[in-house]
Each structure stands twice: as structure tokens, then as C-alpha cells.
BAKE-900765 format. One record per residue: chain; x, y, z of N, C-alpha, C in turn; residue number from 0. Coordinates in nm, 2 decimals, padded with zeros to 4 digits. Layout:
N
+-------+--------+--------+--------+--------+--------+--------+--------+--------+--------+------+
| chain |    n_x |    n_y |    n_z |   ca_x |   ca_y |   ca_z |    c_x |    c_y |    c_z | resi |
+-------+--------+--------+--------+--------+--------+--------+--------+--------+--------+------+
|     A |      X |      Y |      Z |      X |      Y |      Z |      X |      Y |      Z |  NUM |
...
+-------+--------+--------+--------+--------+--------+--------+--------+--------+--------+------+
//
This chain:
52
+-------+--------+--------+--------+--------+--------+--------+--------+--------+--------+------+
| chain |    n_x |    n_y |    n_z |   ca_x |   ca_y |   ca_z |    c_x |    c_y |    c_z | resi |
+-------+--------+--------+--------+--------+--------+--------+--------+--------+--------+------+
|     A |  00.02 | -02.02 | -02.58 |  00.09 | -01.87 | -02.63 |  00.12 | -01.84 | -02.47 |    0 |
|     A |  00.22 | -01.72 | -02.49 |  00.24 | -01.65 | -02.36 |  00.22 | -01.50 | -02.39 |    1 |
|     A |  00.20 | -01.41 | -02.30 |  00.21 | -01.27 | -02.29 |  00.35 | -01.21 | -02.29 |    2 |
|     A |  00.45 | -01.29 | -02.30 |  00.60 | -01.24 | -02.27 |  00.64 | -01.30 | -02.16 |    3 |
|     A |  00.76 | -01.22 | -02.11 |  00.86 | -01.28 | -02.00 |  00.79 | -01.23 | -01.86 |    4 |
|     A |  00.66 | -01.21 | -01.83 |  00.61 | -01.21 | -01.72 |  00.52 | -01.30 | -01.65 |    5 |
|     A |  00.53 | -01.31 | -01.51 |  00.48 | -01.39 | -01.43 |  00.34 | -01.39 | -01.44 |    6 |
|     A |  00.25 | -01.48 | -01.46 |  00.09 | -01.47 | -01.43 |  00.07 | -01.44 | -01.31 |    7 |
|     A | -00.04 | -01.34 | -01.30 | -00.10 | -01.31 | -01.14 | -00.23 | -01.29 | -01.17 |    8 |
|     A | -00.32 | -01.31 | -01.07 | -00.43 | -01.29 | -01.07 | -00.48 | -01.15 | -01.00 |    9 |
|     A | -00.37 | -01.12 | -00.90 | -00.38 | -00.98 | -00.84 | -00.25 | -00.90 | -00.87 |   10 |
|     A | -00.27 | -00.76 | -00.88 | -00.15 | -00.69 | -00.89 | -00.15 | -00.55 | -00.80 |   11 |
|     A | -00.05 | -00.48 | -00.80 | -00.05 | -00.37 | -00.71 | -00.10 | -00.24 | -00.77 |   12 |
|     A | -00.22 | -00.19 | -00.74 | -00.27 | -00.08 | -00.80 | -00.20 |  00.06 | -00.77 |   13 |
|     A | -00.13 |  00.06 | -00.66 | -00.06 |  00.19 | -00.63 | -00.04 |  00.18 | -00.48 |   14 |
|     A |  00.03 |  00.28 | -00.41 |  00.06 |  00.27 | -00.27 |  00.08 |  00.40 | -00.23 |   15 |
|     A |  00.08 |  00.43 | -00.11 |  00.09 |  00.56 | -00.04 |  00.21 |  00.54 |  00.07 |   16 |
|     A |  00.29 |  00.63 |  00.06 |  00.39 |  00.63 |  00.18 |  00.36 |  00.76 |  00.29 |   17 |
|     A |  00.34 |  00.74 |  00.39 |  00.30 |  00.87 |  00.51 |  00.40 |  00.85 |  00.62 |   18 |
|     A |  00.42 |  00.95 |  00.67 |  00.50 |  00.96 |  00.80 |  00.42 |  01.00 |  00.91 |   19 |
|     A |  00.40 |  00.92 |  01.01 |  00.33 |  00.93 |  01.14 |  00.41 |  00.90 |  01.26 |   20 |
|     A |  00.36 |  00.93 |  01.37 |  00.45 |  00.92 |  01.51 |  00.44 |  00.75 |  01.53 |   21 |
|     A |  00.34 |  00.71 |  01.51 |  00.32 |  00.56 |  01.55 |  00.21 |  00.49 |  01.48 |   22 |
|     A |  00.20 |  00.35 |  01.49 |  00.11 |  00.28 |  01.41 | -00.02 |  00.32 |  01.42 |   23 |
|     A | -00.07 |  00.36 |  01.54 | -00.22 |  00.41 |  01.57 | -00.26 |  00.53 |  01.46 |   24 |
|     A | -00.17 |  00.60 |  01.45 | -00.18 |  00.74 |  01.36 | -00.20 |  00.68 |  01.23 |   25 |
|     A | -00.10 |  00.59 |  01.19 | -00.10 |  00.54 |  01.04 | -00.24 |  00.46 |  01.02 |   26 |
|     A | -00.30 |  00.39 |  01.10 | -00.41 |  00.35 |  01.09 | -00.53 |  00.43 |  01.09 |   27 |
|     A | -00.53 |  00.54 |  01.14 | -00.61 |  00.63 |  01.13 | -00.62 |  00.69 |  00.98 |   28 |
|     A | -00.49 |  00.71 |  00.92 | -00.50 |  00.75 |  00.80 | -00.52 |  00.64 |  00.68 |   29 |
|     A | -00.52 |  00.52 |  00.73 | -00.55 |  00.40 |  00.63 | -00.70 |  00.41 |  00.63 |   30 |
|     A | -00.78 |  00.43 |  00.76 | -00.93 |  00.42 |  00.75 | -00.98 |  00.53 |  00.66 |   31 |
|     A | -00.92 |  00.65 |  00.67 | -00.97 |  00.76 |  00.60 | -00.96 |  00.72 |  00.45 |   32 |
|     A | -00.84 |  00.68 |  00.41 | -00.82 |  00.63 |  00.28 | -00.91 |  00.54 |  00.21 |   33 |
|     A | -00.93 |  00.45 |  00.31 | -01.03 |  00.33 |  00.26 | -01.14 |  00.40 |  00.25 |   34 |
|     A | -01.23 |  00.48 |  00.32 | -01.34 |  00.54 |  00.30 | -01.34 |  00.63 |  00.17 |   35 |
|     A | -01.25 |  00.67 |  00.15 | -01.23 |  00.78 |  00.02 | -01.21 |  00.70 | -00.10 |   36 |
|     A | -01.15 |  00.60 | -00.09 | -01.14 |  00.50 | -00.24 | -01.22 |  00.39 | -00.23 |   37 |
|     A | -01.30 |  00.35 | -00.13 | -01.39 |  00.24 | -00.14 | -01.33 |  00.10 | -00.16 |   38 |
|     A | -01.22 |  00.08 | -00.12 | -01.13 | -00.04 | -00.14 | -01.06 | -00.06 |  00.00 |   39 |
|     A | -01.03 | -00.17 |  00.04 | -00.94 | -00.20 |  00.16 | -00.79 | -00.19 |  00.14 |   40 |
|     A | -00.71 | -00.14 |  00.22 | -00.58 | -00.12 |  00.20 | -00.52 | -00.19 |  00.31 |   41 |
|     A | -00.38 | -00.22 |  00.29 | -00.28 | -00.29 |  00.39 | -00.18 | -00.19 |  00.45 |   42 |
|     A | -00.15 | -00.19 |  00.56 | -00.07 | -00.12 |  00.64 |  00.06 | -00.18 |  00.66 |   43 |
|     A |  00.16 | -00.14 |  00.63 |  00.31 | -00.19 |  00.66 |  00.39 | -00.10 |  00.70 |   44 |
|     A |  00.48 | -00.15 |  00.81 |  00.58 | -00.03 |  00.83 |  00.68 | -00.03 |  00.73 |   45 |
|     A |  00.74 |  00.10 |  00.73 |  00.85 |  00.12 |  00.63 |  00.93 |  00.22 |  00.69 |   46 |
|     A |  01.07 |  00.18 |  00.66 |  01.16 |  00.27 |  00.72 |  01.27 |  00.32 |  00.59 |   47 |
|     A |  01.29 |  00.43 |  00.56 |  01.39 |  00.48 |  00.45 |  01.53 |  00.47 |  00.52 |   48 |
|     A |  01.60 |  00.44 |  00.43 |  01.75 |  00.42 |  00.49 |  01.79 |  00.57 |  00.49 |   49 |
|     A |  01.88 |  00.58 |  00.59 |  01.94 |  00.73 |  00.62 |  02.05 |  00.74 |  00.53 |   50 |
|     A |  02.04 |  00.84 |  00.44 |  02.18 |  00.86 |  00.36 |  02.28 |  00.96 |  00.41 |   51 |
+-------+--------+--------+--------+--------+--------+--------+--------+--------+--------+------+
//
């Protein structure tokens, strides 16, 4: 049996944050604070919004 048309996965995205900082170092400071607050590791990736 299947659970529907969904791919099976052992991991899933629990949420995400988009923050605006001047550089990667500042983003890593925020990531450290967030990790302390939620008690779970997080991943930092660069993100650029498209200009409208």
C-alpha cells in the first residue's frame, strides 16, 4: 500500500527563515542565535530575491 502520490522521505523541511544581512558573517551570527533558541542545528544558504 502507499500513502498517495508522495515521495517517501525520512527527512523533511520543518520551516525556514529568510533574513537580510550585509554579509555571510552576520548571517552566521543570526544562525548561531537561532540554533541556541530552538535547540536544533540549521543550515545557512545564500538567497537572492529577483528584482521586480
